[in-house]
N, C-alpha and C positions, 0 to 999 in steps of 0.2 A: 793932063795925063792921068792924075789920080781919079778924076771924075770918070774918065773913060774906062779905067780898070774896074771901078765900082759898078759901072753900067754893065760891063761884060760879065762880071760875077753875078749880078742880078739876073741877067738874061740866062746864064748857065743854070742858075738855081731854079728859075722858072721852068726851063726846059726839062730839067731833071725831075722836078715835082710833077710836071704834066705827064712825063713818061711813066713815072711810078703810078700815077693815078690811072692811066690808061691800062697798065699792066694789071692793076688790081681789079678793074671792072671787066677785063677781057675774058675772065673765066666764066662770066655769066652767060647762060644759054638763054637768049632773048625769047625764043619760042616757048621754052619751058617756063620761063619767068611769067609770061602772060597767062599760061594755063594754070599754073600754081596760084597766081593771084586771084584768078576767077574762082577757083575751088575754095580758097580761103574766104573771099568776100561773100560767097553764097552761104558758107557755114556761119560766118559772123552775123549775117542778116537773119538766118534761120534761128539762131540762138539769142538774138538781140544782144550780142556780146559788145563789150566796151572796147577791147583791143585784141589784137592777135598778131602772131608772127610765125612764118614758116621759113626754114632755111634748109636747103638741100646741099649736101657736101659730097665730094668724091672721096671715098675712103682712103685710097692709097696716097693721093697727092694733097688732100686737105683743101683742094680748090672748091670755092663756093659756086655752085651752078645756078642757084636761084635763091633770092632773099626778098621776101615780100612782107608787107604789113608794117606794124610799128617797130621801129628800130630800138635795139638795146633796152628791152624791158628788164629793169633791175628790180628783182623782188625775190621772195622766198619761193622755193619750188619743191614739189613732192617728188621730183625726179632724183633728188639727193639721196633718197632711200636706196637707189642702186649703188651709189658710192658707199653707203653704209654696209650693204651686203658684201661688196667686194672687199672692204676693210676687214670684215668678219672672216671671210673665207681665207684671206691671206694670212691670218694668224694661225690657221690650222686647228684652232680650238673648236671650230664648228664646221660641220659638213652639210651639204644640201639635203642629205638623207636623214639627218638628225630629226628627232621628233620633238615638237614643242606643243605644250598644252595652252591654248588660248582661251580655254573655258567657254563661258557664255558671251564672250565678246566685250566684257567690261573688266578693267583691271585698275584697282586703286593702288597708287604708288605715293605714299606719304600724302601730301596735300593735292597731288595731281591724280587725274583719272584718264586712262586711255580707253577709247572705244573703237571697236572695229565697225566697219560700215554696216555689217549685218547683225549688230548687237540685239536689235529688236526682234530678230528671228532666232535668237538663242546662241549665236556665235558658231565657230567652226570646231570647237573641241580640240582633239589631238590631231595635228597635221605636221607635215614635214616642213623644214625650213624653206625648201623649194616651193611647196604649195603656199606657204605663208606669203612668200614674195609675189607669186603669181596672183594671189587673191588680195594683195595689198593690205595684209593684216598688220595694223599698227602694233598690236601686242606681240605678234611673232617677231616683228622687226626689232622691237625694243628688247625682248628676251634674248635674241641672238646676239645683239650688241652687248648686252649686260654680261653674257657668258664669256664673250671674247675680250672685253676690256674692263680693267679694274677701276678706272676713273675717267671722268669726262675730258680731262686734259689730254690724256693719252689718245683718246678717240679723236679729239679735235686736231691733234698733230697729224694723224693719218689722213684725215679729210683734207688738211692743208696740203699734203703731198699730192693729192689729186687736183689741187687748185681751188678747193673750197675753203674760204677763210671764215671761221666761226666767230660771230660777233658776241653771242651770249652762249656760253658753254652749258650743255645739259645733255646727259645721256638719254633722258626721256624724249626730248624734243629735237635735238640736233639730228638724230637718226631718221627723223621724219621730214626734215627739211626746214624746220623752224630755227630761227636765230642765225640763218645763213643767207646772205644776199647773193644772187647769181643772175646770169643772163641766159637766154636761150642759146646763144652762140657758145658760151662756156659749157653748158650742159651737152650740147652737140659735140663739141671737141672732146669731152670726156668719153662719150659713147663711141665716138670715132676711134679713140684710143683702144677701147675694148674690142671693137670690130677687127682691129689689126693684131690683137694679142691672143696668146694661147692661155686662156683662163677658164676656170670652172664656172664663172658667172655667166658665160655664154649659154650654158645649159639652162640656167634659170630664165634667161631672157627668151629663149626659145619656148620654154614651158609656159611662160606668161602669155604668149601668143596662141599656143596650141590648146592650152587647158585653163588659162587664167582669165583675168578681166580684160586682157588685150585681144581677145578673140575677134572683135570687130575689125582688126587690122589685117586679118588673114586674106591671102590672095590665092586664087585657084591655080595660078601659073608659077608663082615664085614663093619660096619659103622666107618668112619674115621673122626677125627677132627684135625684142625691144621691151620697154616698160612703160606703164602708165604713171601719171602723177596727178594727184588731186589734193589741193591744199586751200584752206581758207586764209585769205590775206588780212592784214590789219585793218583795211578799209571795209571789210565785210564781204568783199567780192571773192569769187572762187577762181583759182587758176587751174584749168584742166589741161593736161599735157600728155603727149606721147612722143617718145624718142626711140628710134630704132634704126635698123639697117637691113639691107637685103642685097643679094640672096644670103640667107643665114649661113650657108656652108662655104660661101666664097664672096664675102661682102664687097660690093662695088660702090654703093651709095648709102649714106646715112642721112636721116631726115628728122627734124624736130618740128613739132606743131605745138604752139603755146597759145592758149586762148583765155582771156579773162572775162568772166560773166557775173552778173548779179543773180543771187538766189539759187535755190535748188530747183530741179535736179542738177547735179554737177558730176560728170563722169569723164575721166581722161580717156578711157577706152572707147566709149560710145560717141564722144564728141570730137576730141582731137584725133582719136584713132581712126575715125571715119575719113577725116581729111587725109591722113597718112595713106590709108588704103586707096583712095582715089588717085593720089599722086603716084603711088606704086603702079597702078593700072596704066596710067598714061605713059609712064616711063618704060614700062615693060613692053608697050606696043611700039615704041620707037625703033 
């Protein structure tokens, strides 16, 4: 009798697990999955990239409609700068319209030196916080965080509230994504939260696409919002990413594109952003 009971429990457990697994994969759109995989693989081949991942999520339900490429890429991400800006804006100490002087694109901070991607062209000079975000200015990002937070621990605690656990605290580097390990799914979940919220950062995400480095993600038929992320990893490779949602004024889907490649050029907007744009096109035609 005891063996029979154990057998019945085992069968019940197996059925429950099988049912749960079926429910988990039932949200995947098989047709979309195939198309998204094709787009990603073509881009990985074009860039001679090492790994890549794309996840498509339904905003309101959080259901995953497509997930292709390398699973669970745990690494530093330039997309964390979006969480940095949200943290800054929520303190009310900084507004998107505030002016920040990023000078010639090079800033010495003690033993550290921050450079903007256009430092060799003389930098951006005086720009707004919103422009700094759209142009992915490391200096604007750091100065905004420095104005809003007195110390690195306070900043790390706010990032933790968004789900980002800081491994090595630093006001200079945490705001750019360094010292924080995350996955594409975690980043997408964060952006999906923004898509459903009423927050000023949405304006910055729209600006990034309309006037910033995320222009390659623009669609003729639907308004897009999102942010680029480009960061050099400890192994020397570059992680180029774009995460966003559409339609911007009534978000239905959020998408993250994360690609790892060797060497320069490395652009989240031009590379990952192009994949995002292609996916938006096929989804808008459905």
